[in-house]
N, C-alpha and C positions, 0 to 999 in steps of 0.2 A: 278772631281770625284775621281781621283787617289789620290790627296792630302788629301781629306777627308777620303777616305777608309784607306789609310796608316796612316795618322795623328791621326786617332781616333780608328783604329783597328776594323772597322765595318764589320759585316757579310754582305753578298750580299743582303739578305732580308732587312736589316736595311738601306742600301744605297737606295734600290728601294722605300722603304716606308718613307724616310725622307721628312718631310714637313718644310715649311718656319718657322712655329711657334715653331719648335723644336730648332731653332738656335738662340742663344743670341750673337750677334756680339760684343756688348760692353764688355761682360765678356769672350768672346771667348770660349763658351761652347755649347755642343749639348746635348739635352735631348733625349737619345736614347731609343727607345721602342724595346726591344729584344724578345728573345724566351719567350713564356708564358706571353706575354704582360708586362714583368718586365721592369721597367724604371731604367735607370742609367744616370749619368751626366759624360760626357767626355770632357775634354778641348781640344782645338786645337790651333796650333801655327800660327805664322805670315804668313808663306808661304801658309798654307791652307786658312787663312783668305783672303790673296791677291788673290789667285786662285779662291776662292769662289765668291768674289766680281766681279772679271772679268767675270766669267761664268754667274753670275746672270744678268749682263748687257746684255750679248748676249742672254740669255734666255728670258729676258723681251722684247727685240727687236723682237725675233721670235714670241713670244706670241702676241705682238702687231700687227705684220704683218698678223698673222693667225686669229686675233680677237678672241683669246681664253684666258681663265683663268684657272689656276690650282694652287693648294697649294703644289704640289709635287715639290721638288727641281730639281731632274734630269728627264729631258724629252727628247723625241725623236724629230725628225725633223717635226713630225705632231703636236707637242705640247702636246703629251700624256705622261703619266707616263712611264718611262723606265721600262721594265720588267727585272727580274733577268737574264734571258737569254741574253737580250740586254747588260746588264752591263758586264756579263762574256765575251761576244763577244768584246766589246770595250776594256776591260782591256787586253784580250789576243792579240788583234790586236795591241794595243800600245806597248805591250811587244815585239811582233815580229818585229815591226818597229825599235826597239832598240836592236835587237839581243837577246831578252829574250824569248825563245820559251816556257818556263815553267810558265810564269806569269799568275796568275789568282787571284781572290779576296782573297782566303784564304792565299795565299803566302804573300799578303800585310798585312793581319791580323797577321800572324805569325811573319813577319819582325817587325811590330809594337811592339809586345810583347818581342821579342828577343832583339831589340835595347834598350828598356826600361830596361830590365833585365841586359844587358851588361853595362848600364850606372849607375847601382846601385839601381834602383827602387825596393822596396820590393815587394815580391810576392803577398801579400794581396792587395796592390794598383793595381797591374796589373790585378789581379782577378776581382776587382771591375770595372776597365775600360773595360775589355773584356766581362763582364756580365756573368762570369762563376759562377754557383751555388756552385760548389765544387772546393776546392783548388787543389785537385788531378788532375783535368782537366788542371789547369794552370801550374802545376808542370811539364807537358810535355815539357814546354819551358826551364826548368832548364838544361836538358840534353845538349842542344845547348850551354848554358852558360858555363857549366863545360868543354865542349870541347874547347870553346874559351879561357877559363882561362888556361887550360892545355897547349894549343898551345902557348899562350903568355908567360907562365912560362918557358916552354922549350926553347923558343926563346930568352928570356931575362935574366933569372937567371943564374949567372955564375956557380953555383954548379949543375945545371940541365944538363949541357953539358958533354958529355963523351969525354975523351981525346983520 
């Protein structure tokens, strides 16, 4: 779940409502149904693919033992769809286990956008992947990018240093 949340920049509601038919394993894309029932296509990487496949094996084993079926990807120990609250709890708990007391789903979404921006991905593409209707909403992430660029510049550029 963490790999998909971070790797695709999903909202917690999008994670909770993700179904098996929204995932194309061959093309490594997810058809995300976001706010206002708007659809978007988001790619995911090899680590997310590997984690997802491993999780789905465990999920299928649990559903088999419980003699249950569901089309939701992320389920609880009862074989039922994970709630948004359950997802927040799991992510927060994982963060705390690794010394990250501030980890929650939106932090993963923000990290997704910031890392893409820092890697040179254009703002319009990030807007599409996040499902923002307004570019102004996506531009919030540029502040972080400018801070990163300034820090890098001051650290590396010979004329930026004071004698």
